[in-house]
C-alpha positions as CSV (number, residue, x, y, z in Angstrom):
1,M,-113.7,-60.8,-19.3
2,S,-116.2,-59.9,-22.0
3,W,-115.6,-57.4,-24.7
4,S,-118.0,-54.9,-23.0
5,E,-116.3,-55.3,-19.7
6,H,-112.9,-54.6,-21.2
7,E,-114.1,-51.8,-23.4
8,F,-115.9,-49.9,-20.6
9,S,-113.8,-50.9,-17.6
10,G,-112.4,-47.3,-17.5
11,A,-115.8,-45.6,-17.5
12,N,-116.1,-43.1,-14.7
13,L,-119.8,-42.9,-14.0
14,D,-119.7,-42.1,-10.2
15,D,-122.1,-45.0,-9.6
16,A,-121.1,-48.7,-9.8
17,R,-124.7,-49.6,-10.8
18,L,-124.5,-47.3,-13.9
19,K,-121.2,-48.8,-14.9
20,K,-122.7,-52.3,-14.6
21,R,-125.7,-51.2,-16.7
22,L,-123.5,-49.7,-19.3
23,I,-121.6,-52.9,-19.7
24,L,-124.8,-54.9,-19.9
25,I,-126.3,-52.6,-22.5
26,S,-123.2,-52.5,-24.6
27,N,-123.1,-56.3,-24.5
28,T,-126.8,-56.6,-25.4
29,L,-126.7,-54.1,-28.3
30,S,-123.4,-55.5,-29.7
31,N,-125.0,-58.9,-30.0
32,A,-127.8,-57.4,-32.2
33,P,-126.4,-54.2,-33.7
34,E,-129.1,-54.1,-36.4
35,A,-132.0,-54.3,-33.9
36,S,-133.9,-51.6,-32.2
37,I,-133.4,-51.3,-28.4
38,P,-136.6,-53.3,-27.6
39,G,-135.6,-55.9,-30.3
40,A,-132.1,-56.3,-28.9
41,C,-133.1,-56.3,-25.2
42,G,-135.5,-59.2,-25.5
43,S,-137.5,-58.4,-22.4
44,W,-139.6,-55.5,-21.3
45,G,-137.6,-55.2,-18.1
46,E,-134.2,-55.0,-19.9
47,T,-135.7,-52.5,-22.4
48,Q,-136.9,-50.3,-19.5
49,G,-133.5,-50.5,-17.9
50,T,-131.8,-49.4,-21.1
51,Y,-134.1,-46.4,-21.5
52,R,-133.8,-45.5,-17.8
53,F,-130.0,-45.6,-18.2
54,L,-130.2,-43.3,-21.3
55,S,-132.5,-40.9,-19.4
56,H,-129.6,-40.1,-17.0
57,A,-128.4,-37.5,-19.6
58,D,-131.1,-35.3,-18.2
59,D,-130.7,-36.2,-14.5
60,P,-129.1,-33.3,-12.6
61,D,-128.0,-35.6,-9.7
62,H,-126.3,-38.2,-12.0
63,P,-125.7,-36.5,-15.4
64,L,-124.5,-38.9,-18.0
65,G,-123.3,-37.4,-21.3
66,W,-122.0,-39.0,-24.5
67,E,-118.5,-38.3,-23.3
68,H,-118.9,-40.6,-20.3
69,I,-119.6,-43.5,-22.7
70,L,-117.4,-42.5,-25.7
71,T,-114.2,-41.7,-23.7
72,P,-113.6,-45.2,-22.3
73,H,-114.4,-46.7,-25.6
74,S,-112.0,-44.4,-27.4
75,D,-109.3,-45.0,-24.8
76,A,-109.7,-48.8,-25.2
77,T,-109.6,-48.4,-29.0
78,M,-106.4,-46.4,-28.8
79,E,-104.8,-49.0,-26.6
80,R,-105.6,-51.8,-29.1
81,M,-104.2,-49.7,-31.9
82,R,-100.8,-49.3,-30.1
83,E,-100.2,-53.0,-30.7
84,F,-99.8,-52.6,-34.4
85,P,-97.2,-50.8,-36.5
86,L,-99.7,-50.0,-39.3
87,L,-103.5,-49.6,-39.2
88,L,-106.0,-49.0,-41.9
89,C,-109.0,-47.0,-40.7
90,L,-111.6,-48.1,-43.2
91,Q,-115.2,-47.0,-43.4
92,D,-117.9,-49.6,-43.6
93,T,-118.3,-49.1,-47.4
94,T,-114.6,-49.8,-48.1
95,E,-113.9,-52.7,-50.4
96,L,-110.5,-54.4,-50.6
97,N,-110.0,-55.9,-54.1
98,F,-107.7,-58.8,-54.3
99,N,-108.1,-59.7,-58.0
100,G,-105.2,-61.7,-59.4
101,Q,-104.0,-62.9,-56.0
102,Q,-104.2,-66.5,-54.9
103,I,-106.1,-66.1,-51.6
104,K,-108.7,-68.6,-50.3
105,G,-112.1,-67.4,-49.3
106,L,-112.5,-64.4,-51.5
107,G,-116.1,-63.3,-52.1
108,P,-117.8,-61.0,-54.6
109,L,-117.5,-57.2,-54.1
110,S,-119.7,-54.6,-55.8
111,Y,-119.2,-56.4,-59.1
112,E,-119.2,-60.2,-59.5
113,S,-115.8,-60.0,-61.3
114,Q,-114.2,-58.3,-58.3
115,R,-113.0,-60.5,-55.5
116,G,-112.3,-59.4,-52.0
117,R,-112.3,-60.2,-48.3
118,C,-115.1,-60.0,-45.9
119,K,-115.4,-59.7,-42.1
120,N,-115.5,-62.9,-40.0
121,K,-118.0,-63.5,-37.2
122,T,-115.8,-61.4,-34.7
123,G,-115.9,-58.4,-37.1
124,V,-112.2,-58.8,-37.9
125,L,-111.2,-58.2,-41.5
126,L,-109.7,-61.4,-42.9
């Protein structure tokens, strides 16, 4: 099961095709988070499908609001958090300074003299 399938398996979108599209879009965008929608999608058809999915927010027959997407993601995040006795909720500008500690793989932080940890390819703080 992919990350996107796990993350959005609880989505209640009243249409299996919309749920499948949500999983596809989240997988596509998570593989290129810095890219625009057309840049991440790679093909015109996939780009159109993404915009068509997003247009459901205005569809009276199949309304799709932010809460339909955010709720299953929040629920999955909370479930993962229950596995740990302590969590640090850090913003993306947070730096962890490990100066004076003998830890392999430390890299520079804001200043060259400061040494810290960085995220690995899976996004997990090492």
